N, C-alpha and C positions, 0 to 999 in steps of 0.2 A: 527506501527512499533516502535521499541524502540532502542535507545533513540529518543525522539521527538526533532525536530530542535530548536535550540536557536540561535537567530541572535543578533550580537553585532555591534553597530555603532562605527567605529574606526575613529580616526583623527590622522594622522601621526603615526599609529600603537598603539595608546593608546585609551582606552575606552572613548568615548565622552558621559559623563553622562548627558549632557543637552538634549540628544535625547528623544523626546516624539512623540507620534502619532501612526499610524497604519502601520504594516508590512503586506504585502499580499504575499501569496505563490500560485503558479499555477503549474499544471502538469496534463497531461492526465491521467484519472483514479483516481486522488486524491480525497478523501472524507474526510469530517470532517469540522471543523471550519477553513476556509482558511485565516483568519486574526488573528493577535495577537497585543495586545497593547504594545507599547514600553514605558518603564519607566526606567529612569536612563541610557538610551542607550542600554537596553537589552529587547528583545521580545522573549517570550517562547511560542511555540505552544504545544497544549496538547492532541489533539484527532485526529491527521491525520492518515489516513490509505489508503493502496492500496491493493486490493484483489488479483490481478493477479501477479504471479511471473514474474520477469524480472528486467531489469535495467532501471531506470527512472532518468530524470533530473528535479529537483525541482528548480523553478525560484522564487527568492524572490525580492520584490520591496518595497522601502521606499522612499518617496519623489521623488527625481530625481535619486536615486541610485538603481542599480540592481546587483544581483549576482546569481550564480547557484551552485547547489551541486548535485552530483550523489548519488543515493541510490539503493542498490540491494535488491530486495524483494525475499526471498527464499520461497520454498514450506514449509508449516507448517506440523504439525503432522496429522495423520489420524483423520478425523472428521466424515465422513459419507460414505455410499455406494450409488452409482448411477447405475441403470440398463441401460446399453447403447445398449443392443440388446435383444429384447423380444424373449422368446422361442416360437417355433411354431411346428406344426406337431405332436401333442401328440396323441399317440395311446396306449392303455393298453398293458403293458409288453414290449414296444418298446422304444428305445432311441428317444429323441426329434430330429426332423429333423433339427431344428436350436437351438443350445444350447444358454442359456442365457449368457450374458457377463456383468460382474460387474466392476465398476471402483471405486477405493478407492480415496477419495478426502479429501483435507484439508478444512478449514472453508471458503476459498475463491474459492472453487470448482476447485482448481488446482490438477492435477493428482499426487498422492503420489506413488512413484515407489518402495519404499522399506518398 
């Protein structure tokens, strides 16, 4: 997803540039590098992704501090077709007894409805 999360260490509302170490992010379904190095009070994540559309809560932790942020993952553009029902009952010159059903999916295999 874009933009990727950036975590700032604040002290009384101002950036604490002495912050160094590792920030960790966690969330069900989250993939990628789940840690980012903090330098000058800032940690930038670069390759996080979630494949399934929905609303998620990302939990960030650094030292004894934690915070959370919600992210909404939307269905992406059409990427592939999936056959969800196999055709059956084929006879020459006749309609199939069971018609095939296709599903248009995004790269995360979410249904693309339009």
